[in-house]
C-alpha positions as CSV (number, residue, x, y, z in Angstrom):
1,M,0.0,0.0,0.0
2,I,1.2,3.5,-0.9
3,P,1.3,5.8,2.1
4,S,-1.2,8.6,2.0
5,L,1.5,11.3,2.2
6,L,3.4,9.8,-0.8
7,R,0.1,9.4,-2.7
8,S,-0.7,13.0,-2.1
9,Q,2.7,14.1,-3.2
10,M,2.4,12.1,-6.4
11,K,-0.9,13.7,-7.1
12,T,0.6,17.1,-6.6
13,I,3.5,16.4,-9.0
14,F,1.1,14.9,-11.6
15,L,-1.2,18.0,-11.6
16,A,1.7,20.4,-11.6
17,S,3.2,18.6,-14.5
18,I,0.0,18.8,-16.6
19,T,-0.3,22.5,-15.8
20,F,3.3,23.1,-16.7
21,F,2.9,21.2,-20.0
22,I,-0.1,23.3,-20.9
23,A,1.8,26.5,-20.1
24,V,4.7,25.4,-22.3
25,I,2.6,24.6,-25.4
26,L,0.7,27.9,-25.0
27,V,4.0,29.8,-25.1
28,L,5.3,27.7,-28.0
29,Y,2.2,28.0,-30.2
30,P,0.6,31.4,-29.4
31,E,-1.0,31.8,-32.8
32,Q,-2.8,28.5,-32.6
33,A,-3.8,29.2,-29.0
34,V,-5.4,32.5,-30.0
35,K,-7.3,31.0,-33.0
36,S,-8.7,28.1,-30.9
37,S,-9.6,30.5,-28.1
38,L,-11.5,32.7,-30.6
39,R,-13.3,29.6,-31.9
40,G,-14.4,28.8,-28.3
41,L,-15.4,32.4,-27.8
42,H,-17.6,32.3,-30.9
43,I,-19.3,29.1,-29.8
44,W,-20.0,30.6,-26.3
45,W,-21.2,34.0,-27.6
46,D,-23.2,32.8,-30.6
47,V,-24.8,29.7,-29.2
48,V,-24.3,29.1,-25.4
49,F,-24.9,32.6,-24.1
50,P,-28.2,33.4,-25.9
51,A,-29.5,29.9,-25.5
52,L,-28.9,29.5,-21.8
53,L,-29.3,33.1,-20.4
54,P,-33.2,33.1,-20.5
55,F,-33.3,29.7,-18.9
56,F,-30.9,30.7,-16.1
57,I,-32.9,33.9,-15.3
58,T,-36.3,32.2,-15.5
59,A,-35.2,29.2,-13.3
60,E,-33.8,31.5,-10.6
61,M,-37.1,33.5,-10.5
62,M,-39.2,30.3,-10.5
63,M,-37.2,29.1,-7.5
64,G,-37.8,32.4,-5.7
65,F,-41.5,32.2,-6.4
66,G,-41.8,28.7,-4.9
67,V,-42.4,26.8,-8.1
68,V,-39.9,24.1,-6.9
69,H,-42.0,23.5,-3.8
70,F,-45.2,23.4,-5.9
71,L,-43.7,20.7,-8.2
72,G,-42.2,19.0,-5.2
73,V,-45.6,18.3,-3.7
74,L,-47.3,17.6,-7.0
75,L,-44.8,15.1,-8.4
76,E,-43.6,13.5,-5.2
77,P,-45.7,10.3,-6.0
78,L,-43.8,10.0,-9.3
79,M,-40.2,11.0,-8.6
80,R,-39.6,9.1,-5.4
81,P,-40.7,5.6,-6.5
82,L,-39.0,5.9,-9.9
83,F,-35.8,7.7,-9.1
84,R,-35.6,7.8,-5.3
85,V,-35.4,11.6,-5.3
86,P,-37.9,14.1,-3.8
87,G,-40.6,15.6,-6.0
88,A,-38.5,18.8,-6.2
89,G,-36.2,16.9,-8.5
90,A,-39.0,17.1,-11.2
91,F,-38.2,20.8,-11.6
92,V,-34.5,20.2,-12.1
93,M,-35.4,17.4,-14.6
94,S,-37.8,19.4,-16.7
95,V,-35.6,22.5,-16.9
96,G,-32.4,20.4,-17.4
97,L,-33.9,18.5,-20.3
98,I,-35.2,21.6,-22.0
99,S,-32.2,23.9,-21.6
100,G,-29.4,21.4,-21.5
101,N,-26.0,21.4,-19.8
102,P,-25.0,22.5,-17.2
103,M,-28.5,23.7,-16.0
104,G,-29.2,20.4,-14.2
105,A,-26.0,20.6,-12.1
106,K,-26.6,24.3,-11.2
107,L,-30.2,23.6,-10.0
108,T,-29.3,20.4,-8.2
109,A,-26.6,22.3,-6.2
110,R,-29.2,25.0,-5.4
111,L,-31.7,22.4,-4.1
112,R,-28.9,21.0,-1.9
113,E,-28.1,24.4,-0.6
114,Q,-31.7,24.9,0.4
115,K,-31.8,21.5,2.1
116,L,-34.5,20.2,-0.2
117,I,-32.5,17.1,-1.1
118,S,-29.9,15.0,0.7
119,R,-26.3,14.6,-0.6
120,E,-27.0,11.2,-2.1
121,E,-30.3,12.3,-3.7
122,G,-28.4,15.2,-5.3
123,E,-25.9,12.7,-6.6
124,R,-28.7,10.6,-8.1
125,L,-30.4,13.7,-9.5
126,I,-27.4,15.2,-11.2
127,C,-26.7,11.9,-13.1
128,F,-29.9,12.1,-15.2
129,T,-30.6,15.8,-15.3
130,S,-27.3,17.1,-16.7
131,T,-28.0,16.3,-20.3
132,A,-27.6,17.9,-23.7
133,G,-30.5,20.1,-24.7
134,P,-32.7,19.7,-27.8
135,L,-31.3,23.0,-29.2
136,F,-27.9,21.5,-29.4
137,I,-29.0,18.1,-30.7
138,F,-31.4,19.4,-33.4
139,G,-29.7,22.7,-34.2
140,A,-26.0,22.2,-33.8
141,V,-25.6,18.5,-34.6
142,A,-28.4,17.5,-36.9
143,V,-28.8,20.6,-39.0
144,G,-25.4,22.3,-38.5
145,F,-23.1,19.3,-38.8
146,F,-25.1,16.5,-40.6
147,E,-27.5,18.9,-42.5
148,N,-30.4,16.6,-41.9
149,K,-33.0,17.4,-39.2
150,S,-34.2,13.8,-39.3
151,I,-31.0,12.7,-37.7
152,G,-31.8,14.9,-34.7
153,L,-34.8,12.7,-33.9
154,I,-32.6,9.6,-33.8
155,L,-30.1,11.3,-31.5
156,A,-32.7,12.8,-29.3
157,V,-34.6,9.5,-28.8
158,A,-31.4,7.6,-28.0
159,H,-30.2,10.4,-25.7
160,Y,-33.3,10.9,-23.6
161,V,-34.3,7.3,-23.4
162,S,-30.9,6.4,-22.1
163,T,-31.2,9.4,-19.7
164,I,-34.3,7.9,-18.1
165,I,-32.6,4.5,-17.9
166,V,-29.6,6.0,-16.1
167,G,-31.9,7.7,-13.7
168,F,-33.7,4.5,-12.9
169,V,-30.4,2.6,-12.5
170,M,-29.1,5.3,-10.1
171,R,-32.1,4.7,-7.8
172,F,-30.2,1.6,-6.7
173,Y,-27.2,3.7,-5.7
174,E,-27.1,2.9,-2.0
175,S,-25.8,5.1,0.8
176,Q,-25.8,5.1,4.6
177,A,-27.4,8.6,4.9
178,P,-31.1,8.7,5.4
179,P,-33.2,10.1,2.5
180,T,-35.0,13.4,2.6
181,P,-38.3,12.8,4.5
182,P,-41.4,13.1,2.3
183,P,-43.6,16.2,2.8
184,A,-45.7,16.2,5.9
185,K,-49.1,14.7,5.3
186,R,-51.8,17.4,5.2
187,K,-55.5,17.2,4.6
188,G,-56.9,18.3,1.3
189,F,-56.4,17.5,-2.4
190,I,-52.8,17.4,-3.6
191,L,-53.2,20.4,-5.9
192,S,-54.3,22.7,-3.0
193,R,-51.4,21.4,-0.9
194,A,-49.0,22.2,-3.7
195,I,-50.3,25.7,-4.1
196,S,-50.0,26.2,-0.3
197,A,-46.4,25.0,-0.3
198,M,-45.6,27.4,-3.2
199,H,-47.2,30.3,-1.3
200,R,-45.3,29.5,1.9
201,A,-42.0,29.3,0.0
202,R,-42.5,32.7,-1.6
203,L,-43.3,34.3,1.7
204,Q,-40.2,32.7,3.3
205,D,-38.0,33.9,0.4
206,G,-39.1,37.5,1.1
207,R,-37.5,39.2,-1.9
208,T,-39.4,41.7,-3.9
209,L,-39.9,41.3,-7.6
210,G,-37.3,43.9,-8.4
211,Q,-34.7,42.3,-6.1
212,L,-35.5,38.8,-7.5
213,I,-35.1,39.9,-11.1
214,G,-31.8,41.8,-10.4
215,Q,-30.3,38.9,-8.4
216,S,-31.4,36.4,-11.0
217,V,-29.8,38.3,-13.9
218,T,-26.6,38.7,-11.9
219,S,-26.4,35.1,-10.9
220,A,-27.1,34.0,-14.5
221,I,-24.4,36.1,-16.0
222,Q,-21.8,35.1,-13.5
223,T,-22.6,31.4,-14.2
224,L,-22.4,32.0,-18.0
225,L,-19.1,33.7,-17.7
226,L,-17.8,30.7,-15.8
227,I,-19.1,28.4,-18.6
228,G,-17.5,30.6,-21.2
229,G,-14.2,30.3,-19.6
230,F,-14.4,26.5,-19.6
231,V,-15.5,26.4,-23.2
232,M,-12.6,28.6,-24.4
233,M,-10.0,26.8,-22.3
234,F,-11.0,23.3,-23.5
235,S,-11.2,24.6,-27.1
236,V,-7.6,25.7,-26.7
237,L,-6.5,22.4,-25.1
238,T,-8.2,20.2,-27.6
239,H,-6.7,22.0,-30.6
240,L,-3.2,22.4,-29.2
241,I,-2.9,18.8,-27.9
242,N,-3.9,17.6,-31.3
243,Y,-1.7,20.1,-33.1
244,V,1.5,19.1,-31.3
245,G,0.9,15.4,-32.0
246,V,0.5,14.1,-28.5
247,T,-2.7,12.4,-29.4
248,G,-1.2,9.9,-31.8
249,P,-0.7,6.9,-29.5
250,F,-4.2,7.5,-28.0
251,I,-5.8,7.6,-31.4
252,R,-4.1,4.3,-32.4
253,A,-5.3,2.7,-29.2
254,I,-8.9,3.9,-29.7
255,A,-8.7,2.7,-33.4
256,Q,-7.8,-0.8,-32.2
257,M,-10.8,-0.9,-29.8
258,L,-13.1,0.3,-32.6
259,V,-11.9,-2.4,-35.0
260,F,-12.5,-5.0,-32.2
261,F,-16.1,-3.9,-32.1
262,S,-16.4,-3.8,-35.9
263,F,-16.4,0.0,-36.1
264,P,-14.3,2.0,-38.7
265,A,-11.0,3.0,-37.3
266,E,-11.3,6.4,-38.9
267,L,-13.7,7.5,-36.1
268,S,-11.0,7.2,-33.5
269,E,-10.1,10.9,-33.8
270,S,-13.7,12.0,-33.2
271,I,-13.9,9.9,-30.0
272,L,-10.6,11.4,-28.6
273,V,-11.8,15.0,-29.4
274,G,-15.2,14.2,-28.0
275,L,-13.6,13.0,-24.8
276,F,-12.7,16.7,-24.2
277,E,-15.5,18.6,-25.9
278,I,-18.8,17.3,-27.4
279,T,-19.4,20.1,-29.9
280,V,-16.0,19.7,-31.7
281,G,-16.1,15.9,-31.3
282,S,-19.6,15.7,-33.0
283,Q,-18.3,17.9,-35.8
284,V,-15.3,15.8,-36.4
285,A,-17.5,12.6,-36.5
286,S,-19.8,14.2,-39.0
287,T,-17.0,15.2,-41.4
288,T,-15.2,11.9,-41.3
289,D,-14.7,9.9,-44.5
290,P,-18.1,10.1,-46.4
291,S,-17.8,6.4,-47.3
292,I,-18.3,5.4,-43.6
293,P,-21.9,4.3,-43.0
294,L,-24.0,6.9,-41.3
295,L,-25.0,4.3,-38.5
296,F,-21.5,4.2,-37.2
297,K,-21.1,8.0,-37.2
298,L,-24.4,8.5,-35.3
299,A,-23.5,5.8,-32.8
300,I,-20.2,7.6,-32.0
301,V,-22.0,11.0,-31.8
302,S,-24.5,9.5,-29.3
303,L,-21.6,8.1,-27.3
304,I,-20.0,11.6,-27.2
305,I,-23.2,13.4,-26.4
306,G,-24.0,10.9,-23.6
307,W,-20.5,11.2,-22.1
308,N,-20.8,15.0,-22.2
309,G,-17.1,15.8,-22.6
310,L,-14.6,16.8,-20.0
311,S,-15.5,20.4,-20.6
312,I,-19.0,19.8,-19.3
313,H,-17.6,17.6,-16.5
314,A,-15.4,20.5,-15.4
315,Q,-18.5,22.8,-15.4
316,V,-20.5,20.3,-13.4
317,A,-17.7,19.8,-10.9
318,S,-17.4,23.6,-10.5
319,M,-21.2,23.9,-10.0
320,I,-21.3,21.3,-7.2
321,S,-18.1,22.4,-5.6
322,R,-19.9,24.7,-3.1
323,S,-22.0,21.8,-1.9
324,D,-21.1,18.3,-0.5
325,I,-22.4,16.5,-3.6
326,R,-19.6,14.2,-4.9
327,Y,-18.5,14.1,-8.5
328,Y,-17.6,10.4,-8.9
329,P,-21.2,9.1,-9.2
330,Y,-21.8,11.6,-12.0
331,F,-18.6,10.5,-13.8
332,A,-19.7,6.8,-13.7
333,A,-23.2,7.6,-14.8
334,K,-22.0,9.5,-17.8
335,I,-19.9,6.6,-18.9
336,L,-23.0,4.4,-18.7
337,H,-25.1,7.1,-20.4
338,G,-22.7,7.3,-23.4
339,F,-22.6,3.5,-24.0
340,L,-26.4,3.2,-23.5
341,A,-27.1,6.0,-26.0
342,A,-24.8,4.4,-28.6
343,F,-26.4,1.0,-28.2
344,I,-30.0,2.5,-28.5
345,T,-28.9,4.4,-31.6
346,V,-27.9,1.1,-33.2
347,L,-31.2,-0.5,-32.2
348,I,-33.5,2.3,-33.5
349,Y,-31.5,3.2,-36.6
350,P,-33.4,0.8,-38.9
351,L,-36.7,2.5,-38.0
352,F,-35.5,5.9,-39.2
353,E,-33.2,4.9,-42.1
354,P,-35.9,5.2,-44.9
355,Y,-36.4,8.9,-44.0
356,L,-32.8,10.0,-43.6
357,Q,-32.6,11.1,-47.2
358,Q,-35.8,13.1,-46.8
359,T,-36.7,16.1,-44.6
360,P,-40.5,16.3,-44.6
361,A,-42.2,18.9,-42.3
362,I,-43.5,16.1,-40.1
363,I,-41.4,12.9,-39.9
364,S,-43.4,9.7,-40.1
365,V,-41.2,7.2,-38.4
366,F,-43.1,4.0,-38.3
367,R,-44.9,4.2,-41.7
368,P,-43.3,1.0,-43.0
369,Y,-44.2,-0.8,-39.8
370,S,-47.6,0.4,-38.8
371,A,-50.9,1.4,-40.4
372,W,-51.3,4.2,-37.9
373,F,-48.8,6.5,-39.7
374,L,-47.4,7.9,-36.4
375,S,-45.8,11.3,-36.8
376,L,-43.2,12.9,-34.6
377,W,-46.0,14.9,-32.9
378,D,-47.9,11.7,-32.3
379,I,-44.8,10.2,-30.6
380,L,-44.3,13.2,-28.4
381,Q,-48.0,13.3,-27.5
382,G,-47.9,9.5,-26.7
383,F,-44.9,10.0,-24.5
384,A,-46.5,12.9,-22.6
385,I,-49.7,10.8,-22.2
386,A,-47.7,7.9,-20.9
387,V,-45.9,10.0,-18.3
388,S,-49.2,11.6,-17.3
389,L,-50.8,8.2,-16.8
390,I,-48.0,7.0,-14.7
391,W,-48.1,10.1,-12.6
392,F,-51.9,9.9,-12.3
393,V,-51.8,6.2,-11.1
394,A,-49.0,7.1,-8.6
395,L,-51.1,10.0,-7.4
396,I,-54.3,7.9,-6.9
397,Y,-52.2,5.3,-5.1
398,Q,-50.7,7.9,-2.8
399,E,-54.1,9.5,-2.0
400,F,-55.6,6.0,-1.4
401,K,-52.7,5.1,0.9
402,E,-53.2,8.3,2.9
403,L,-56.9,7.8,3.2
404,T,-56.3,4.2,4.4
405,N,-53.8,5.2,7.0
406,S,-56.1,8.0,8.2
407,Y,-59.0,5.6,8.5
408,R,-56.9,3.1,10.4
409,Y,-55.6,5.8,12.7
410,N,-59.2,7.0,13.5
411,K,-60.4,3.5,14.0
412,T,-57.7,2.7,16.6
413,R,-58.5,5.8,18.6
């Protein structure tokens, strides 16, 4: 066994060596560093900043107005049995899925600061709420890189289905700490209880509308500046490491692994780049040799998007650093997410293949397989109805359970 002091010293030397190496290549290749930094700045200013700023401000205001507490009471019967997180996690899940990274991590850390979730519940929650947003999948990847919006549906289905699976798997993540207790049982219908909880939370917050708007804007811009720094730094690192030729041995090793799984070795560079940054990695995969079948490219892109890239990992680690939420469960969950998304992409690709050469206004996916001619809108409606039915059944069960317990209590008195 290595003594703890020696292990700590080795870690210090390793981290200092990496930092020194980065400083050296920045000095040796200043022109390349500036160009890659500008590329990261354009990505942040043109895409990330305008896409995330409204969501950050709105989410902060919704938390101040007690919307988290409203959803916490309303969706408690769904979130706790499925994912072993309180109902307040539904707010993080919905905003995270819509706005994308790193919104889920930021809101999870806020819930932990407000003592609405335990540390372990926060670790479970962050694993399936820190995801890529539909704007990135459909806009940047499908239309921007592959120039086919039908591809966005394949990637989105694979990504979000695997997200739900990861969330369900993480419910078995055990810990010694007790979970957050469910809300105190109160009389009345669950909707009235949810409204009462929202009203109490707003009164406890105590900020006026002007204060809340000002602080929400300030917090959102500070967070986005932090994200911009990460995007620019990882853009520089990805480009310079590849430029100086350090990545050669790693690309060859990844190529051998791809060949073992019957994937083209030419996709190895996109995996290595995607290991650091999902945007550049997805772009490299889309521009690889045109003779490579599209299925392989999409599977690799799904793997990259599910993994999130070290740039997003660094942002998530920064978001949760002010809380006691640990990073390692998120790291393991993102590995699982990436491989699940790639596997699901391979499974569902035959359903979408007839329509990849077409871009109709409404994509009929199952036309060769069903007489119902399901459209994309039908699929989204069906998913919403299925989730609503599950929530309704859980709600009825919860109400029935409370009435039964109340009846037994009154009978024993």
